[in-house]
C-alpha positions, 0 to 999 in steps of 0.5 A: 500500499502506498501513501501519496503525500501532498507536495509542498508549494513552489509557486502560485497562481493569482486571481480574483476581483482585482483582476479580469477573470479572463486573464490578469494580464489583460488588465481591468478597470476598478473604480476609485474608492477606499474599498479593498480590492481583493486578489487570491493566490493559490499555492502550486506544486512543481507540476502545477497542482493546487496545494495547501501545504507550504514549505517549512519556514515560510513567514506569516505571509507564506513568503508571498509578497504583493506590490502595487506601482506606483506605490504612493497611490495605493495601500496594500494588505499583505497575504494571509492564509485562509481555511481552504489553503489559499492566501488573500491580499488586498489593495486600495486605490487612492488616485486615477490612473494605471497600476501594475500589480506584482505577486511573487513567491520568494521573489519570483512572479507567480502565474498571472503576475504582473497584472495591469489595473486601470483606476477610474473615478467612477464606473458606469451602469450595470448592463445585463447584456455585457454581464456574463457567467463563468465556471465549470458548473455551467457545463457539468454537475454531479448529482448530490453535490453542490455545483456552482458557477459565477456571475460577474456584473459588467457596466456599459463601458465594459468595466467590471462592476465592483460593488454589491447590488443588494440594498441590505449589504454593508460590504463588510460581510454580506455573504448571506444578504442575497439569500435574505432579501424578499426580492433578490437582485439575482434570480435563478431558474433551474429547469421549470422552477426557481433556485432557492433554499426553500426549494432545497435546490441551491442558493445565490451568494453575494460576494460583495464585489460585483460577483455572485456565486450561484450554488445549485443541487441536482438529483437527476442525471441528464441535461438541465437548463439554468437561466440567471436574471438580474435587476430590475434597476429603476434608474438604469435604462438597461432594464425594464420594469422586470429583471433581465436575463444575463445568459442560460446554460444547458448543463449535463449532470453525471451520477454521484457515488454509487450506493446501491445496484439493481439486478436483472436477468437478461432473456429467457431466464427472466421467467425464473427458469433456466436449463443446465448447460445453457448460458444465462446472463444477469446485469448489475446496474450500479445506482447512486443514492437517488437511483441514477445509473452510474456512468463513472464520469466523475466517480472512481471505479467500484468493485462488484462480485456475484456469488452463485449458490446452487442448491444451498451448498455449492457456491461459485463466483460469476464472471463479470464484464463491463458494458456501456449503454450508448443509447442514453446521455450520460452513458450508464455503465453496468456489469454483465454476469454470464453463468452456465448451471451444470446441475438441476435445482435451485440457484441463488445469485447475490451481488456485493459492492465495495468502494470508497463510500463503504471503506472498501468493505463488501456489502450486499446490494440489490435483492437476491435473485433466484431461478430454478434449473431444470435438465437441459436438452438431451445429449445423444452420446450421454444417453447411449 
């Protein structure tokens, strides 16, 4: 047994509201204000993998440094570690113009650094047609998990909007403000319903910087449609009297971890009667906790075995082959048990599963399947 240990960080990647999400080097526009503009640093190992483990002897800032030039126009808060292992820093802009932001690890630029940031006196009105969605949760999801993506508000000028739109958000800590509003600024339709905590299918979180995190939960595999709306804003000509759509996405949901299985005989043996010397088949369909067929797109492989007991005392194991049903989306994976009884009598088939979810301990799944085996077709040589 091998234990794989997390490697220590040798560098990092910077991102966040202070930078344009499509590339820090592209530059972005922020309003002149005394609000903190946050940036985040993800430590990376030598292979570019995200890690939380830092080398021994790093200082309280993780040996990361943040500098903004010209330094006379800003105030910088150096990085501090977060619970998830990322580091957060911030700066305040006190004059208009162009800034250069440098993020380094032990004197070496991290990925995304340096970045150009433009500071203006003020920002324009939010434009639903310019605002956009981003994140992995726009494309794929997993049942039983919290999936998420980001909404970024953008102004008429194409600048990233940096403030919260929730009226009861003080921008000190407004992470729950959007959920408490009777009429939230961001609303989301999920399939034919509305996304809400009351429905138990998700919630919108105000990040207090012009972005909103849309968190949603799904119980069925297949395609689901999400539409994101913002507003209305009475003093903004980009809005009518109702909220305006930003974008929609057709999301493909995959199955969650396997927790159960369904057993089904194939062909004539489904009647409960088989014949000695004739091959029979039974399919084992792994299922997640919602009863969705397993596709193994986002899950680790499971282990299955099938015990066949003849007349209560002879037990053998069935030969299993992996099969894919390509007629459905996503494509379910199942296992086919092929067996040929050699003696007449009563046969019982029991399936067992082990995986990470049950600590790799064999557990019975599915109902026991029973068949009666009768004598097969007579063989001429055997009867002479």
